C-alpha angles and dihedrals in degrees: 000000000000131000109234141166122229105237103170151340135255131207122208117176094179113053143126110302090235091069099041111132094023121125113235115206131188111234134182124202117245136188123244090278094054096255115144114250106158144051122271118266137175120249133183109245116228099165105049094255122173142199111301096024119130108226145173116241132193123207141200117003090349088064089065095057100086123093090247097047101036109135092356128126098256131132099183132034134181102227103165142021116224118233098176138006118200120184124180090347094308125108106234096175134023120179114230 
């Protein structure tokens, strides 16, 4: 799993029928402090996330393990929204 921030949305009117009706969000990996460290990527949203949310994403075959993405052509999925991050006893992120 990776920590990422949702930075945008994408619209695709022509896509594989197995992902019709699924929201595709642009994410970018962050460190535990919320600082960007990776390149943007698109992930299928399974938790109704939105721009600005800090989320957990799964990739590769793990991305196809949710009820929504099972046996679908996805490589990244948003499978949780983060409420709080605590590292070494310090809260580094608090939703709200």
